[in-house]
TIDO-705689 format. One line per 2 residues: number of its first residue (from 1); for each residue y negated, x, z negated of C-alpha. Coordinates in nm, 2 decimals, always signed. Example, Ala and Ser with C-alpha at 12.3 -4.5 7.8 and 13.67 -1.06 7.14 Angstrom:
// residues 2
1) +0.45/+1.23/-0.78  +0.11/+1.37/-0.71
//
This chain:
// residues 577
1) -3.35/-6.87/+7.32  -3.08/-7.12/+7.22
3) -3.00/-7.39/+6.96  -2.70/-7.58/+6.87
5) -2.62/-7.96/+6.86  -2.29/-8.12/+6.75
7) -2.14/-8.43/+6.90  -1.81/-8.62/+6.90
9) -1.58/-8.61/+7.20  -1.64/-8.98/+7.26
11) -2.02/-8.93/+7.26  -2.00/-8.63/+7.49
13) -1.76/-8.80/+7.73  -1.97/-9.11/+7.76
15) -2.27/-8.89/+7.84  -2.10/-8.70/+8.13
17) -2.28/-8.75/+8.45  -2.57/-8.91/+8.27
19) -2.68/-8.63/+8.05  -2.41/-8.36/+8.13
21) -2.40/-8.23/+8.50  -2.28/-7.92/+8.67
23) -2.50/-7.67/+8.84  -2.41/-7.57/+9.19
25) -2.31/-7.22/+9.07  -2.01/-7.37/+8.89
27) -1.66/-7.36/+9.05  -1.41/-7.65/+9.08
29) -1.16/-7.77/+8.82  -0.88/-7.53/+8.77
31) -0.70/-7.67/+8.47  -0.38/-7.85/+8.53
33) -0.22/-8.17/+8.36  -0.04/-7.95/+8.09
35) -0.35/-7.77/+7.99  -0.55/-8.09/+7.96
37) -0.27/-8.25/+7.75  -0.27/-7.94/+7.53
39) -0.64/-7.97/+7.47  -0.61/-8.32/+7.34
41) -0.32/-8.22/+7.12  -0.55/-7.95/+6.98
43) -0.84/-8.21/+6.92  -0.61/-8.44/+6.72
45) -0.48/-8.13/+6.52  -0.85/-8.06/+6.43
47) -0.83/-7.71/+6.60  -1.14/-7.53/+6.73
49) -1.17/-7.51/+7.11  -1.50/-7.32/+7.15
51) -1.85/-7.42/+7.23  -2.02/-7.57/+7.53
53) -2.31/-7.38/+7.67  -2.58/-7.57/+7.87
55) -2.92/-7.52/+8.03  -3.15/-7.78/+7.88
57) -3.38/-7.92/+8.16  -3.64/-8.17/+8.05
59) -3.75/-8.49/+8.20  -4.03/-8.41/+8.44
61) -3.89/-8.06/+8.54  -3.79/-7.94/+8.89
63) -3.44/-7.84/+8.81  -3.34/-7.48/+8.84
65) -3.02/-7.56/+9.03  -2.89/-7.82/+9.25
67) -2.63/-8.03/+9.07  -2.31/-8.22/+9.11
69) -2.13/-8.48/+8.90  -1.80/-8.43/+8.71
71) -1.50/-8.55/+8.90  -1.32/-8.87/+8.77
73) -1.01/-8.79/+8.96  -0.99/-8.42/+8.99
75) -1.14/-8.42/+9.36  -1.43/-8.25/+9.50
77) -1.78/-8.39/+9.42  -2.06/-8.25/+9.65
79) -2.38/-8.10/+9.50  -2.71/-8.28/+9.56
81) -3.07/-8.20/+9.53  -3.27/-8.38/+9.27
83) -3.54/-8.59/+9.44  -3.85/-8.44/+9.29
85) -3.87/-8.41/+8.92  -3.60/-8.52/+8.68
87) -3.62/-8.87/+8.56  -3.45/-8.79/+8.23
89) -3.32/-8.48/+8.03  -3.02/-8.31/+8.18
91) -2.77/-8.05/+8.04  -2.65/-7.82/+8.31
93) -2.32/-7.69/+8.19  -2.27/-7.31/+8.25
95) -1.98/-7.26/+8.01  -1.72/-7.53/+7.90
97) -1.68/-7.71/+8.23  -1.30/-7.71/+8.22
99) -1.31/-7.88/+7.87  -1.56/-8.14/+7.95
101) -1.39/-8.21/+8.28  -1.07/-8.26/+8.09
103) -1.23/-8.50/+7.84  -1.36/-8.71/+8.13
105) -1.03/-8.71/+8.32  -0.81/-8.78/+8.01
107) -1.02/-9.05/+7.87  -1.19/-9.22/+8.17
109) -1.02/-9.09/+8.49  -0.71/-8.94/+8.65
111) -0.57/-8.62/+8.80  -0.35/-8.60/+9.12
113) -0.31/-8.98/+9.10  -0.18/-8.96/+8.75
115) -0.34/-9.09/+8.42  -0.30/-8.97/+8.07
117) -0.08/-9.15/+7.83  -0.06/-9.10/+7.45
119) +0.28/-9.13/+7.27  +0.20/-9.35/+6.97
121) +0.54/-9.25/+6.82  +0.42/-8.89/+6.81
123) +0.50/-8.72/+6.47  +0.16/-8.75/+6.31
125) +0.28/-8.62/+5.97  +0.36/-8.28/+6.15
127) +0.05/-8.31/+6.38  +0.27/-8.30/+6.68
129) +0.09/-8.51/+6.93  +0.23/-8.58/+7.27
131) +0.00/-8.64/+7.58  +0.16/-8.69/+7.93
133) +0.02/-8.74/+8.28  +0.21/-8.99/+8.50
135) +0.16/-9.25/+8.77  +0.30/-9.52/+8.54
137) +0.44/-9.58/+8.20  +0.80/-9.54/+8.32
139) +0.70/-9.22/+8.48  +0.54/-9.10/+8.16
141) +0.86/-9.16/+7.98  +1.07/-8.97/+8.22
143) +0.82/-8.68/+8.24  +0.79/-8.64/+7.87
145) +0.79/-8.28/+7.75  +1.00/-8.36/+7.45
147) +1.34/-8.41/+7.60  +1.51/-8.42/+7.26
149) +1.39/-8.78/+7.21  +1.52/-9.08/+7.38
151) +1.30/-9.29/+7.60  +1.33/-9.57/+7.37
153) +1.19/-9.35/+7.09  +0.85/-9.32/+7.27
155) +0.56/-9.56/+7.27  +0.33/-9.47/+7.56
157) -0.01/-9.61/+7.60  -0.29/-9.51/+7.83
159) -0.54/-9.28/+7.65  -0.82/-9.47/+7.84
161) -0.72/-9.80/+7.69  -0.72/-9.67/+7.34
163) -1.05/-9.50/+7.40  -1.20/-9.82/+7.53
165) -1.05/-10.03/+7.25  -1.19/-9.80/+6.99
167) -1.53/-9.77/+7.17  -1.57/-10.14/+7.13
169) -1.51/-10.11/+6.75  -1.43/-9.77/+6.64
171) -1.37/-9.88/+6.27  -1.11/-10.14/+6.35
173) -0.80/-9.93/+6.45  -0.58/-10.17/+6.26
175) -0.66/-10.46/+6.50  -0.61/-10.24/+6.80
177) -0.28/-10.11/+6.66  -0.16/-10.47/+6.62
179) -0.26/-10.56/+6.97  -0.08/-10.26/+7.12
181) +0.23/-10.33/+6.91  +0.24/-10.69/+7.03
183) +0.18/-10.59/+7.39  +0.46/-10.34/+7.38
185) +0.70/-10.56/+7.18  +0.72/-10.33/+6.89
187) +0.84/-10.53/+6.58  +0.99/-10.28/+6.34
189) +0.74/-10.21/+6.06  +0.80/-9.82/+6.05
191) +0.72/-9.81/+6.42  +0.41/-10.03/+6.39
193) +0.30/-9.80/+6.12  +0.35/-9.50/+6.35
195) +0.13/-9.68/+6.60  -0.14/-9.74/+6.35
197) -0.14/-9.39/+6.21  -0.15/-9.22/+6.56
199) -0.44/-9.44/+6.65  -0.61/-9.34/+6.33
201) -0.57/-8.97/+6.42  -0.69/-9.04/+6.78
203) -1.01/-9.21/+6.62  -1.07/-8.92/+6.39
205) -1.02/-8.65/+6.66  -1.21/-8.82/+6.94
207) -1.48/-9.05/+6.76  -1.54/-8.93/+6.41
209) -1.53/-8.55/+6.42  -1.84/-8.39/+6.57
211) -1.62/-8.11/+6.72  -1.81/-8.04/+7.03
213) -2.06/-7.77/+6.97  -2.34/-7.75/+7.24
215) -2.54/-7.44/+7.27  -2.86/-7.53/+7.45
217) -3.02/-7.24/+7.64  -3.39/-7.29/+7.71
219) -3.57/-7.14/+7.99  -3.91/-6.97/+8.04
221) -4.17/-7.24/+8.13  -4.48/-7.16/+8.33
223) -4.81/-7.31/+8.22  -4.91/-7.63/+8.41
225) -5.21/-7.46/+8.54  -5.02/-7.13/+8.64
227) -5.06/-7.02/+9.00  -4.79/-7.11/+9.24
229) -4.68/-6.75/+9.28  -4.64/-6.71/+8.90
231) -4.44/-7.04/+8.88  -4.21/-6.91/+9.17
233) -4.16/-6.57/+8.99  -4.05/-6.74/+8.67
235) -3.81/-6.97/+8.86  -3.66/-6.68/+9.04
237) -3.62/-6.48/+8.71  -3.46/-6.79/+8.54
239) -3.21/-6.83/+8.82  -3.12/-6.46/+8.81
241) -3.08/-6.46/+8.44  -2.85/-6.77/+8.43
243) -2.63/-6.66/+8.72  -2.59/-6.32/+8.52
245) -2.53/-6.51/+8.20  -2.26/-6.72/+8.39
247) -2.10/-6.40/+8.51  -2.08/-6.26/+8.17
249) -1.94/-6.58/+8.01  -1.66/-6.60/+8.27
251) -1.54/-6.24/+8.22  -1.33/-6.41/+7.94
253) -1.17/-6.75/+7.90  -1.04/-6.90/+8.23
255) -1.15/-6.60/+8.44  -1.33/-6.63/+8.77
257) -1.25/-6.36/+9.04  -1.51/-6.13/+9.14
259) -1.55/-6.34/+9.46  -1.58/-6.67/+9.25
261) -1.87/-6.50/+9.08  -2.01/-6.38/+9.42
263) -1.98/-6.74/+9.54  -2.17/-6.87/+9.24
265) -2.44/-6.61/+9.29  -2.47/-6.72/+9.66
267) -2.50/-7.09/+9.56  -2.76/-6.99/+9.32
269) -2.98/-6.88/+9.60  -2.91/-7.17/+9.82
271) -2.70/-7.48/+9.72  -2.60/-7.53/+10.08
273) -2.36/-7.24/+10.04  -2.13/-7.46/+9.84
275) -2.07/-7.70/+10.14  -2.04/-7.39/+10.37
277) -1.77/-7.23/+10.16  -1.58/-7.55/+10.09
279) -1.59/-7.68/+10.46  -1.49/-7.35/+10.60
281) -1.19/-7.29/+10.38  -1.08/-7.65/+10.44
283) -1.11/-7.63/+10.82  -0.94/-7.30/+10.86
285) -0.65/-7.34/+10.61  -0.41/-7.25/+10.89
287) -0.57/-6.90/+10.89  -0.50/-6.87/+10.51
289) -0.89/-6.86/+10.48  -1.00/-6.84/+10.11
291) -1.34/-6.83/+9.95  -1.27/-6.47/+9.89
293) -1.19/-6.37/+10.24  -1.48/-6.57/+10.37
295) -1.73/-6.40/+10.16  -1.58/-6.06/+10.25
297) -1.61/-6.15/+10.62  -1.98/-6.23/+10.56
299) -2.02/-5.88/+10.42  -1.84/-5.72/+10.70
301) -2.04/-5.91/+10.96  -2.35/-5.74/+10.80
303) -2.18/-5.39/+10.82  -2.14/-5.37/+10.44
305) -1.78/-5.40/+10.34  -1.84/-5.24/+9.99
307) -2.10/-5.50/+9.87  -2.04/-5.59/+9.50
309) -2.15/-5.87/+9.28  -2.46/-5.69/+9.15
311) -2.58/-5.63/+9.50  -2.57/-5.99/+9.61
313) -2.91/-6.09/+9.73  -3.09/-6.39/+9.86
315) -3.07/-6.21/+10.20  -2.70/-6.29/+10.21
317) -2.75/-6.66/+10.16  -3.02/-6.64/+10.43
319) -2.77/-6.47/+10.67  -2.53/-6.75/+10.62
321) -2.79/-7.02/+10.67  -2.91/-6.86/+10.98
323) -2.56/-6.79/+11.13  -2.34/-7.04/+10.97
325) -2.25/-7.23/+11.29  -2.20/-6.91/+11.48
327) -1.95/-6.79/+11.22  -1.77/-7.12/+11.22
329) -1.74/-7.10/+11.60  -1.60/-6.75/+11.58
331) -1.34/-6.86/+11.33  -1.25/-7.16/+11.57
333) -1.21/-6.90/+11.85  -1.00/-6.67/+11.63
335) -0.76/-6.96/+11.53  -0.73/-7.05/+11.90
337) -0.65/-6.69/+11.98  -0.37/-6.68/+11.73
339) -0.22/-6.99/+11.85  -0.23/-6.87/+12.22
341) -0.11/-6.53/+12.15  +0.19/-6.64/+11.95
343) +0.07/-6.53/+11.61  -0.01/-6.86/+11.45
345) +0.32/-6.89/+11.26  +0.29/-6.54/+11.14
347) -0.04/-6.61/+10.97  +0.08/-6.93/+10.84
349) +0.30/-6.73/+10.61  +0.17/-6.63/+10.27
351) +0.02/-6.29/+10.17  -0.09/-6.18/+10.52
353) -0.35/-5.92/+10.54  -0.68/-6.07/+10.64
355) -0.82/-5.74/+10.77  -0.74/-5.81/+11.14
357) -0.93/-6.15/+11.11  -1.24/-5.97/+10.97
359) -1.26/-5.76/+11.28  -1.16/-6.03/+11.53
361) -1.46/-6.23/+11.39  -1.68/-5.93/+11.40
363) -1.60/-5.87/+11.77  -1.67/-6.23/+11.87
365) -1.98/-6.26/+11.65  -2.16/-5.97/+11.81
367) -2.09/-6.08/+12.17  -2.37/-6.23/+12.37
369) -2.17/-6.55/+12.47  -2.32/-6.86/+12.34
371) -2.02/-7.10/+12.35  -1.81/-6.84/+12.15
373) -1.57/-7.11/+12.03  -1.44/-7.14/+12.39
375) -1.41/-6.76/+12.44  -1.03/-6.77/+12.46
377) -1.00/-7.07/+12.68  -0.91/-6.85/+12.98
379) -0.67/-6.63/+12.78  -0.39/-6.67/+13.03
381) -0.60/-6.59/+13.33  -0.92/-6.38/+13.35
383) -0.98/-6.28/+12.99  -0.92/-5.91/+12.98
385) -1.05/-5.87/+12.62  -0.77/-6.10/+12.50
387) -0.51/-5.86/+12.62  -0.68/-5.56/+12.45
389) -0.71/-5.75/+12.13  -0.34/-5.86/+12.14
391) -0.24/-5.50/+12.20  -0.45/-5.38/+11.90
393) -0.32/-5.66/+11.67  +0.05/-5.66/+11.75
395) +0.09/-5.28/+11.75  -0.12/-5.25/+11.43
397) +0.08/-5.52/+11.26  +0.41/-5.35/+11.36
399) +0.29/-5.02/+11.24  +0.20/-5.18/+10.91
401) -0.16/-5.04/+10.94  -0.31/-5.32/+10.73
403) -0.09/-5.24/+10.43  -0.08/-4.93/+10.20
405) +0.06/-4.65/+10.41  +0.02/-4.33/+10.20
407) -0.18/-4.03/+10.32  -0.48/-4.17/+10.15
409) -0.48/-4.48/+10.36  -0.57/-4.78/+10.14
411) -0.59/-5.07/+10.38  -0.87/-5.27/+10.21
413) -1.08/-4.95/+10.15  -1.00/-4.67/+10.39
415) -0.87/-4.89/+10.66  -1.16/-5.14/+10.65
417) -1.42/-4.85/+10.63  -1.28/-4.66/+10.92
419) -1.21/-4.97/+11.14  -1.57/-5.09/+11.07
421) -1.72/-4.75/+11.17  -1.55/-4.79/+11.51
423) -1.64/-5.16/+11.56  -2.02/-5.09/+11.46
425) -2.07/-4.85/+11.76  -1.90/-5.09/+12.00
427) -2.10/-5.41/+11.93  -2.11/-5.62/+12.24
429) -1.88/-5.38/+12.43  -1.51/-5.41/+12.53
431) -1.27/-5.43/+12.24  -1.22/-5.06/+12.13
433) -0.84/-5.07/+12.12  -0.80/-4.70/+12.21
435) -1.06/-4.58/+11.96  -0.89/-4.77/+11.69
437) -0.55/-4.62/+11.77  -0.72/-4.28/+11.77
439) -0.85/-4.35/+11.41  -0.49/-4.41/+11.29
441) -0.35/-4.09/+11.44  -0.66/-3.88/+11.33
443) -0.61/-4.01/+10.97  -0.25/-3.88/+10.99
445) -0.07/-4.21/+10.98  +0.27/-4.22/+11.12
447) +0.18/-4.45/+11.42  +0.38/-4.54/+11.72
449) +0.25/-4.73/+12.03  +0.49/-4.58/+12.28
451) +0.81/-4.74/+12.16  +1.14/-4.60/+12.31
453) +1.49/-4.50/+12.22  +1.36/-4.21/+12.01
455) +1.14/-4.45/+11.81  +1.23/-4.47/+11.42
457) +1.24/-4.85/+11.37  +1.24/-4.79/+10.99
459) +0.88/-4.69/+11.01  +0.78/-5.03/+11.12
461) +0.67/-5.32/+10.90  +0.99/-5.53/+10.85
463) +0.82/-5.86/+10.82  +0.64/-5.83/+11.15
465) +0.94/-5.68/+11.32  +1.15/-5.97/+11.21
467) +0.87/-6.20/+11.34  +0.92/-6.04/+11.68
469) +1.30/-6.04/+11.67  +1.31/-6.40/+11.59
471) +1.04/-6.53/+11.83  +0.78/-6.61/+11.58
473) +0.99/-6.85/+11.39  +0.81/-6.99/+11.09
475) +0.97/-7.00/+10.75  +1.13/-6.66/+10.77
477) +1.05/-6.59/+10.40  +1.30/-6.87/+10.31
479) +1.59/-6.66/+10.46  +1.78/-6.37/+10.31
481) +1.79/-6.02/+10.47  +2.17/-5.98/+10.53
483) +2.37/-5.68/+10.63  +2.53/-5.77/+10.96
485) +2.81/-5.53/+10.89  +2.86/-5.59/+10.51
487) +2.76/-5.31/+10.28  +3.09/-5.31/+10.08
489) +3.30/-5.26/+10.41  +3.07/-4.98/+10.53
491) +3.08/-4.79/+10.20  +3.46/-4.79/+10.22
493) +3.42/-4.62/+10.56  +3.19/-4.35/+10.40
495) +2.89/-4.44/+10.62  +2.55/-4.29/+10.51
497) +2.34/-4.54/+10.30  +2.03/-4.50/+10.52
499) +2.22/-4.62/+10.82  +2.39/-4.90/+10.62
501) +2.05/-5.02/+10.51  +1.87/-4.97/+10.84
503) +1.68/-5.24/+11.03  +1.94/-5.21/+11.30
505) +2.20/-5.36/+11.06  +1.97/-5.63/+10.91
507) +1.95/-5.99/+11.03  +1.80/-6.30/+10.87
509) +2.04/-6.58/+10.74  +1.97/-6.89/+10.55
511) +2.06/-6.84/+10.18  +2.32/-7.12/+10.20
513) +2.51/-6.91/+10.47  +2.45/-6.56/+10.33
515) +2.55/-6.65/+9.98  +2.82/-6.88/+10.09
517) +3.07/-6.84/+10.38  +2.91/-6.51/+10.52
519) +2.91/-6.33/+10.17  +3.10/-6.00/+10.21
521) +3.28/-6.10/+10.53  +3.31/-5.87/+10.83
523) +3.12/-5.95/+11.14  +3.43/-6.03/+11.33
525) +3.56/-6.27/+11.04  +3.21/-6.44/+11.02
527) +3.20/-6.52/+11.39  +3.54/-6.68/+11.37
529) +3.40/-6.93/+11.13  +3.13/-7.04/+11.37
531) +3.19/-7.32/+11.61  +3.28/-7.17/+11.95
533) +2.98/-7.32/+12.13  +2.74/-7.17/+11.87
535) +2.86/-6.80/+11.90  +2.66/-6.72/+12.21
537) +2.35/-6.86/+12.06  +2.40/-6.67/+11.74
539) +2.43/-6.34/+11.93  +2.13/-6.41/+12.13
541) +1.92/-6.52/+11.84  +2.01/-6.22/+11.62
543) +2.03/-5.95/+11.90  +2.39/-5.88/+11.84
545) +2.57/-5.66/+12.10  +2.80/-5.86/+12.33
547) +3.09/-5.61/+12.31  +3.31/-5.75/+12.03
549) +3.48/-5.41/+11.99  +3.17/-5.31/+11.80
551) +3.24/-5.57/+11.53  +3.49/-5.35/+11.37
553) +3.33/-5.13/+11.09  +3.50/-4.83/+11.25
555) +3.26/-4.87/+11.55  +2.95/-4.90/+11.33
557) +2.75/-4.60/+11.48  +2.79/-4.74/+11.84
559) +2.69/-5.09/+11.70  +2.37/-4.95/+11.56
561) +2.28/-4.76/+11.89  +2.33/-5.07/+12.11
563) +2.15/-5.30/+11.86  +1.85/-5.06/+11.84
565) +1.83/-5.08/+12.22  +1.82/-5.46/+12.21
567) +1.56/-5.46/+11.94  +1.34/-5.21/+12.13
569) +1.38/-5.41/+12.45  +1.26/-5.72/+12.25
571) +0.96/-5.54/+12.12  +0.87/-5.41/+12.46
573) +0.88/-5.76/+12.61  +0.67/-5.90/+12.35
575) +0.41/-5.62/+12.35  +0.38/-5.64/+12.73
577) +0.36/-6.02/+12.74
//
């Protein structure tokens, strides 16, 4: 059952964190400065912006969910448990959080250290209202969206100051307009009138119009004398119903991902899940750990990689509650492993597959060692498992196993399923590197772990191969893939395009070099442009054959053969280290 109530933006904003609070199932603020500014422009235009849906909890109730306050600066507020019964009525917001949070930030707070300014020279006659976030009024002038107007043609005032001034006397916009004009040294009558008219529109949009529609969802209430079991059943049903409603509401609007919704459902079972998800993703940012990947890891640890939202159960929250510290320690060990095995920088890059991390955590989690966070402290001496894991991870990355490979191999479906099947039967045993390689071959993947002169380097994953060639240098994505022997010269020599565009003819160069002095030049001409003392280092870094006769396009086939040998030697050294 639900009923509607209508309030002004001003009244609603003043009631935030007193009447309006956020249930733990809600996610964080995702709207940016531009979207918040557009919301206020819409308010002053009189446009509709949708209703707010809340759970109405009465004074004396034990709340259905743990709660948190709205943020005044866009930061993270932690959820808390109400101590006993509620001391006053509360509205738990399940839809409309972004809009309410925007009201609160725009009129009473800040975002990313910036406050919202209102241009009082906005074209009120055309209903074009300009709101800008900035650290200062000068910054607001420079950051203005409307670049056709000169800075002098703007009159920027903090929206919070206008709000506070009208809140003290919402009917007396004339006095406030005069005060602002005096403070800002505005003396021309047309400009003073513009200030007055814009403040009038501000008052109408924020204070006068009851534009915030609040749909209050009421819950099933047990009788006071109902048995505890019946009260518990109704409470559980209410929680399930509201989480499902939250999921459906967020299939539109500012959409939540499937894992956002899973997280909400987990938090619905136990509010401590929120702190776990937040703290883990913050602590392991170097692993690119996201909420999505963390939840997926939890499912993999329970041997169920296919779990969907509808199957989330209280047992999942209990699993985390019982094993949270162990999971955290496994991630600490995994992070240390990547650092010590030379893969830290690779995982610092964006869009890296998280599949290897799932199964590194899985292996560690199911070992009997108690101090698992220290498992790799002896990686350079007596830890035989570290070598096996490195072999599996490096060779798998090189072969692109964790990406789409054809032959029906979908990494996050087929790959995870088949790897998990092997890991399940090897819990607590040595890392099953040979069994995993056998899975790849049996599936029919083009997979190579015995790398020699006959190996086709073009079958390898280029991003990881470059990572090996360039000794794990970070920031490779900021560089261009460049033809060592330029394409235009090789085409003149009638060479096959597959060889021209082979990994043996590719190097990474900074854009300023590749698109500048190097652009289209022969290898010999490019080397002549380098300082003499840098030539040897350049050849070593890019694995360029030493024989300068090979820098002539006519010797391209022999150049490819010798550079392939250098690349294979480098791969072999890295894999055996």
